C-alpha positions, 0 to 999 in steps of 0.5 A, a space after each residue: 322221268 326219261 325212262 318213262 318217256 322212252 318206255 312210252 315211246 317204245 309202247 307207241 311204236 309197237 302199237 303202231 307196228 301191230 296196228 293192222 293186227 290189233 284192228 282185227 281183234 273184236 274190241 269195241 264189238 263185244 257184248 255189252 258195248 253200247 252202239 246207237 245209230 239213228 239217221 246219219 249220226 252214231 254214238 258208241 260207248 264200249 263199256 265192256 271193252 273199257 273194262 276188259 282193257 282196264 283188267 288186262 292193264 291192271 294185271 300187266 302193271 301189277 306183274 311189273 310192280 
């Protein structure tokens, strides 16, 4: 249990450190992502981005399994 918390904390620190670089990636703007804007409201549902992230995480987790 402690090992999972330590690894989760390290991952969050790494994401925070690399956030300026991760922000430049086109995630959330891939073809197939739904973005609706009308008036002063907007709705975003990144379908393809969720699928890509899911595949990447599955590959990483299966690699370390």
